[in-house]
Every structure is written in C-alpha cells, then in structure tokens.
C-alpha positions as CSV (number, residue, x, y, z in Angstrom):
1,M,-20.7,6.4,-10.2
2,S,-19.7,6.5,-7.0
3,L,-17.7,3.5,-4.8
4,Q,-21.3,1.7,-4.1
5,A,-21.3,0.7,-7.6
6,V,-17.9,-0.7,-7.3
7,E,-18.5,-2.6,-4.2
8,K,-21.5,-3.9,-6.0
9,E,-19.5,-4.9,-8.9
10,I,-16.6,-6.5,-7.0
11,D,-19.6,-8.3,-5.0
12,R,-21.3,-9.7,-8.2
13,L,-18.1,-10.8,-10.3
14,I,-17.0,-12.8,-6.9
15,K,-20.8,-14.5,-6.8
16,E,-20.0,-15.6,-9.9
17,L,-17.2,-17.7,-8.5
18,N,-20.7,-20.2,-7.1
19,E,-18.5,-20.8,-4.2
20,E,-20.1,-20.6,-1.3
21,D,-17.3,-21.0,1.5
22,I,-14.7,-19.0,-0.9
23,I,-17.6,-16.1,-1.2
24,E,-18.1,-16.4,2.9
25,I,-13.8,-15.7,3.0
26,I,-13.6,-12.9,0.7
27,S,-17.0,-10.9,2.5
28,K,-14.5,-10.7,5.7
29,I,-11.8,-8.9,3.8
30,P,-12.7,-5.2,5.3
31,A,-12.7,-3.2,2.2
32,G,-10.5,-0.3,3.9
33,K,-10.9,3.2,2.1
34,R,-10.6,1.8,-1.7
35,L,-7.7,4.6,-2.9
36,R,-7.3,2.9,-6.2
37,A,-10.9,2.5,-7.2
38,R,-11.2,6.3,-5.5
39,L,-8.5,7.2,-8.1
40,M,-9.9,5.4,-11.0
41,L,-13.7,7.6,-10.7
42,E,-11.9,10.6,-10.2
43,I,-9.5,10.2,-13.3
44,A,-12.5,8.7,-15.8
45,P,-15.9,9.3,-14.4
46,N,-18.9,8.7,-16.5
47,I,-17.2,5.5,-18.7
48,K,-19.0,2.2,-17.9
49,E,-15.3,0.1,-18.1
50,T,-14.5,2.5,-14.7
51,I,-16.4,0.1,-12.9
52,K,-15.1,-3.0,-13.6
53,G,-11.7,-1.7,-13.8
54,A,-12.2,-0.4,-10.1
55,A,-13.2,-4.1,-9.0
56,I,-10.7,-5.8,-11.0
57,I,-7.4,-3.4,-9.5
58,E,-9.3,-3.6,-5.6
59,M,-9.2,-7.5,-5.9
60,I,-6.0,-7.7,-7.4
61,H,-5.3,-5.2,-3.8
62,A,-6.8,-7.6,-1.9
63,A,-5.5,-10.8,-2.5
64,S,-1.9,-9.0,-2.5
65,L,-2.5,-8.2,1.0
66,L,-4.0,-11.7,1.9
67,H,-0.7,-12.8,0.8
68,D,1.6,-9.8,2.7
69,D,0.0,-10.8,5.8
70,V,0.8,-14.4,5.5
71,I,3.8,-13.8,4.7
72,D,4.7,-11.1,8.2
73,N,2.8,-13.9,10.2
74,A,0.0,-10.6,10.8
75,S,-3.4,-11.2,13.3
76,M,-4.9,-7.8,12.3
77,R,-5.9,-6.2,9.3
78,R,-7.2,-2.6,9.6
79,G,-7.9,-3.6,13.2
80,V,-9.6,-7.0,12.8
81,A,-8.7,-10.0,12.9
82,S,-7.2,-11.1,9.2
83,I,-8.2,-13.7,6.7
84,N,-4.8,-15.6,8.1
85,A,-5.7,-15.6,11.5
86,L,-9.6,-16.5,10.7
87,Y,-9.4,-19.0,8.5
88,G,-5.6,-20.3,8.8
89,N,-2.5,-19.4,6.1
90,K,-3.7,-21.7,3.5
91,S,-7.3,-20.9,3.1
92,A,-5.6,-17.0,3.4
93,I,-3.3,-18.2,0.3
94,M,-6.0,-20.5,-1.6
95,V,-8.4,-17.4,-1.7
96,G,-5.8,-14.4,-2.6
97,D,-5.3,-17.0,-5.5
98,I,-8.3,-17.3,-6.6
99,L,-8.6,-13.2,-6.4
100,Y,-5.7,-12.9,-8.4
101,S,-6.7,-15.0,-10.7
102,K,-10.4,-13.7,-11.0
103,A,-9.0,-10.4,-11.3
104,F,-6.8,-11.1,-14.2
105,F,-9.7,-12.7,-15.5
106,E,-11.4,-10.5,-16.2
107,L,-8.4,-7.9,-17.0
108,V,-8.6,-9.8,-20.7
109,G,-11.8,-8.3,-21.8
110,F,-9.9,-5.2,-21.8
111,K,-8.0,-4.0,-24.5
112,E,-4.4,-5.9,-24.4
113,E,-2.1,-2.1,-23.7
114,I,-4.4,-2.2,-20.4
115,A,-4.0,-5.7,-19.7
116,K,-0.1,-5.5,-20.1
117,I,0.2,-2.6,-17.9
118,V,-2.3,-3.9,-15.1
119,S,-0.2,-7.6,-14.7
120,N,3.2,-6.4,-15.2
121,A,2.2,-4.3,-11.8
122,V,1.3,-7.3,-10.6
123,V,4.6,-8.7,-11.0
124,N,6.3,-5.9,-9.8
125,L,4.0,-6.1,-7.4
126,S,4.9,-9.4,-6.5
127,I,9.1,-9.1,-6.5
128,G,8.8,-6.2,-4.1
129,E,6.7,-8.4,-1.3
130,R,9.9,-10.8,-1.9
131,E,12.0,-8.3,-1.5
132,D,10.4,-6.7,1.8
133,V,11.0,-10.0,2.7
134,R,14.8,-10.3,1.6
135,L,15.0,-6.6,3.5
136,S,13.7,-7.7,6.8
137,E,16.1,-10.8,7.0
138,E,19.0,-8.0,8.3
139,F,18.9,-4.0,9.1
140,N,18.3,-2.3,5.9
141,P,20.2,1.1,5.6
142,N,20.3,1.5,1.7
143,K,17.9,3.9,1.7
144,D,17.9,3.0,-2.8
145,R,16.8,-0.2,-2.4
146,Y,14.2,0.8,0.2
147,Y,11.9,3.2,-2.2
148,K,12.5,0.4,-4.8
149,M,11.1,-2.3,-2.8
150,I,8.3,0.2,-2.0
151,Y,7.6,1.5,-5.3
152,Q,7.2,-2.0,-6.8
153,K,5.4,-3.1,-3.5
154,T,3.1,-0.2,-3.1
155,A,3.1,2.6,-5.8
156,A,3.4,0.1,-9.1
157,L,-0.6,-0.4,-8.8
158,I,-1.3,2.5,-7.9
159,E,0.8,4.1,-10.6
160,A,-0.7,1.2,-13.4
161,A,-5.0,2.1,-11.6
162,S,-3.9,5.6,-13.2
163,E,-2.8,5.3,-16.0
164,F,-5.3,2.3,-16.4
165,A,-8.6,5.1,-15.5
166,A,-6.8,7.6,-18.1
167,I,-6.5,5.7,-20.4
168,L,-10.4,4.9,-20.5
169,A,-11.0,8.8,-20.7
170,N,-8.2,9.3,-23.0
171,K,-5.8,11.6,-21.0
172,D,-2.4,12.4,-20.9
173,R,-1.4,8.9,-19.6
174,E,1.8,9.9,-18.7
175,I,0.3,12.7,-15.9
176,Y,-1.9,10.5,-14.2
177,K,1.0,8.0,-13.9
178,T,3.2,10.1,-11.9
179,Y,0.6,11.3,-10.1
180,G,-0.1,8.2,-9.5
181,R,3.2,7.0,-8.3
182,N,3.6,9.8,-6.4
183,L,0.5,9.0,-4.6
184,G,2.2,5.8,-3.8
185,I,5.1,5.8,-3.1
186,A,4.5,8.6,-0.1
187,F,1.0,6.3,1.3
188,Q,3.7,3.8,1.9
189,M,5.9,6.1,3.6
190,I,3.3,7.8,5.4
191,D,1.7,4.3,6.8
192,D,5.6,3.5,7.3
193,I,5.6,7.4,9.0
194,L,2.4,6.6,11.2
195,D,4.0,3.1,12.6
196,I,5.8,5.1,14.9
197,I,3.9,8.2,15.6
198,S,0.2,6.4,15.9
199,D,-0.7,4.1,19.0
200,S,-1.9,0.8,18.5
201,K,-5.8,1.9,18.3
202,T,-5.2,4.1,16.3
203,L,-2.8,1.4,13.7
204,G,-5.0,-1.4,14.2
205,K,-1.7,-3.4,15.5
206,P,1.2,-2.7,17.9
207,A,3.2,0.5,17.3
208,L,6.7,-0.2,16.3
209,S,5.7,-3.4,14.7
210,D,7.7,-2.7,11.3
211,F,11.0,-2.9,13.2
212,K,10.2,-5.8,15.3
213,E,9.5,-7.8,12.2
214,G,12.0,-6.6,10.4
215,K,11.5,-3.4,8.1
216,T,14.6,-0.7,8.2
217,T,11.8,2.2,7.1
218,L,12.7,5.3,6.5
219,P,12.9,7.0,9.3
220,Y,15.4,4.0,10.2
221,I,17.2,4.8,7.7
222,Y,17.8,7.8,8.7
223,L,18.6,7.7,12.6
224,Y,21.0,5.5,11.1
225,E,22.7,8.2,9.6
226,A,22.7,10.5,12.4
227,L,23.8,7.9,15.0
228,N,26.8,7.4,16.4
229,K,29.2,4.6,16.5
230,E,27.9,2.8,19.7
231,D,24.7,4.0,19.2
232,K,24.0,2.3,15.4
233,K,25.2,-1.1,17.3
234,R,22.7,-0.4,19.5
235,L,20.3,0.8,17.0
236,K,20.9,-2.6,15.2
237,S,21.3,-4.5,18.0
238,L,17.7,-4.1,18.2
239,H,16.3,-5.2,15.2
240,K,14.1,-7.6,15.2
241,K,13.5,-7.7,18.2
242,E,10.7,-7.8,21.0
243,L,11.5,-4.2,22.5
244,N,10.7,-3.3,26.0
245,S,9.4,0.1,27.0
246,S,13.2,1.4,28.0
247,E,14.1,0.6,24.7
248,Q,11.1,1.8,22.7
249,S,11.6,5.2,24.0
250,W,15.8,5.0,23.5
251,I,15.0,4.8,20.1
252,L,11.3,7.3,20.5
253,E,13.8,10.2,21.8
254,K,16.4,9.6,19.3
255,F,14.6,10.0,16.4
256,K,13.1,13.5,18.3
257,E,16.3,14.2,18.8
258,F,17.5,13.8,14.6
259,N,14.2,15.4,14.1
260,I,13.6,12.4,12.2
261,I,10.1,12.4,11.6
262,N,9.8,15.4,10.5
263,R,12.7,14.5,7.6
264,C,10.7,12.0,6.5
265,K,7.6,13.7,6.5
266,N,8.6,16.5,4.6
267,E,10.0,13.7,2.1
268,A,6.9,12.7,2.1
269,L,5.5,15.9,1.6
270,G,7.2,16.7,-1.5
271,L,5.9,13.5,-4.0
272,I,2.6,14.9,-2.3
273,N,3.3,18.7,-3.6
274,E,4.3,17.7,-7.0
275,A,1.7,15.1,-7.4
276,I,-1.1,17.8,-6.6
277,D,1.1,20.2,-9.3
278,L,0.6,18.5,-11.7
279,M,-3.7,17.7,-11.0
280,Q,-3.4,22.0,-10.2
281,K,-2.6,22.0,-14.1
282,A,-4.6,19.3,-15.5
283,G,-8.1,20.9,-13.3
284,E,-8.9,18.1,-11.4
285,K,-9.5,18.9,-8.0
286,G,-11.0,16.1,-7.1
287,L,-7.2,14.2,-7.5
288,E,-5.7,16.8,-5.6
289,S,-7.9,17.1,-3.0
290,I,-7.2,13.4,-2.7
291,A,-3.9,13.7,-2.3
292,I,-4.6,16.3,0.6
293,K,-6.6,13.7,2.3
294,M,-4.1,11.2,2.5
295,V,-1.4,13.8,4.2
296,D,-4.5,14.7,6.7
297,R,-5.5,11.5,7.8
298,S,-1.5,10.8,9.6
299,F,-0.5,13.9,10.3
C-alpha cells in the first residue's frame, strides 16, 4: 500500500463524476504532501479500506482549501496559481462543494461510527474557517481563541483521519486521536511561524502575508504581550495593512528582541514531542518519523 494507490483511488472517484470540465479543474489542484493519507497508511497498513478512506479524507481537505483560497482571496496555492485565480471564485466554490459531496457519498459506505467521526470533523473545520474570518476582522490578542480556531480549522481533520485509521486497524483510537490532534495543532503553528521566517519563494506567497490578511497568529499574540504601551499601539496600527520595508523590519526586529519565534517553536515542539512519545510507546516508528520530518521541514 502506498500514496500512489491513494492517488489512483482519488482519480477513480473523480472520474466517476463523468464531468470533463470538473475533472480538469480538480486535476489542477496541487496534491501537497498528503499528510493525512500518510498517517492513515502508517496507522492501518495492509487494510483494503485504508486506501479509500485516505482518498476521502484528502478530497475533503482539498475541498476545504478551495473554499479557503476564495475566502482569503489567495492567488497562489503551494507555489502555483490557485483554482480561484485560474477559474474564478464561483467555480472554486462549486468544485469544492462537489468534492465535499462526493467524499460524503463515499463515506457512507463505512460504518456509522467512522462516518460520524469524519463528518463531525468537517463541521469543526467549517466552524474553524468561519472563526478564522471573524478573528481577522480585528487584532486578536486572545491565545485561547487562536488555539480553538486552529484546532477546528486544521487539527480536527488530521485527528479524525488518525482515529479513522485506528478503528480500521483495531488499535487504541484515543492514542492515535491524541497523536493526530497534537500533530495538527503543531502543523498549523509551524505554518504560522513559516509565514514570518521564510522567504516568498519558499512559502509560495509573500512573507508576513498572514498579518496583512488580518490573521493574528501566535507569534503576534506573544509579541503584543511583550511590547510596551506605545509599541502595542503601533503593532495594532499595522494590522491588515500593506507593510513597507521599514514596518516589516520593525516587526521582525521586535520578534528577535523578545525571542518570540523560538518561544513559539518550542511550544510547537512540545506538542510534537508528546506525539512522538506516544508513538514510541506504541512501537510506531513510521509515525514517529512523520512527526520529526514535519518539524524538520521548517526549522
């Protein structure tokens, strides 16, 4: 069993739509690292249902990204033109709806317990996307709201994929559910850090774009807490603004002054280390390796 088998299953399911223009649009969606599928293949190898389950989860993830790019008015996705940039917002939204619908149609073929886990994760994902938009309307200094949002928007589906696979493999679902949740939260935290420390070529989008879009991610929350009254006011004044080089430099210098990036890295690493410890105890070398590589991709 391999990612190639998952890709073939996704292609098969998409071709069943029998709509050439939709199939063409979906073919332009970049596959990415297929993290969710990789986890399922590691947790439940050599089980036939894993391939279809992983394909369903990846289709749901792709649908959420199509909607996310429309919401963010993004022109790039993983270094290439986004679907909304290529075909327009209406097509991106409708193709996302088609992917969701096809995934749910296939999901009902699994037992009710699994269908409920995955569908509840998608409810969380949708609520998380809405909360992400709401939080971007003004500067958000509340860490708890940030954590809840990234759990719902990013971690919930990774958590569900891990629990899905654990049920298929008849393994302790709580252990793998915790692993998936920690991995998902840390994954988003690392992405938020990358937005600050990586160059535009690496990111596939302009650096510091999160703050311009109104996203007050963990580094900005911690920076705000560390600043004096006047600098707090200045940081808030730059929120949702097209930053010039001087303003970018000021933010980056303040991150460095208060060691904010390392603080956030360590927080993400704490979650990863907990996940690694769980997998070491379970004898899951492959899942331990996935967690380590996810961190290595950025730092």
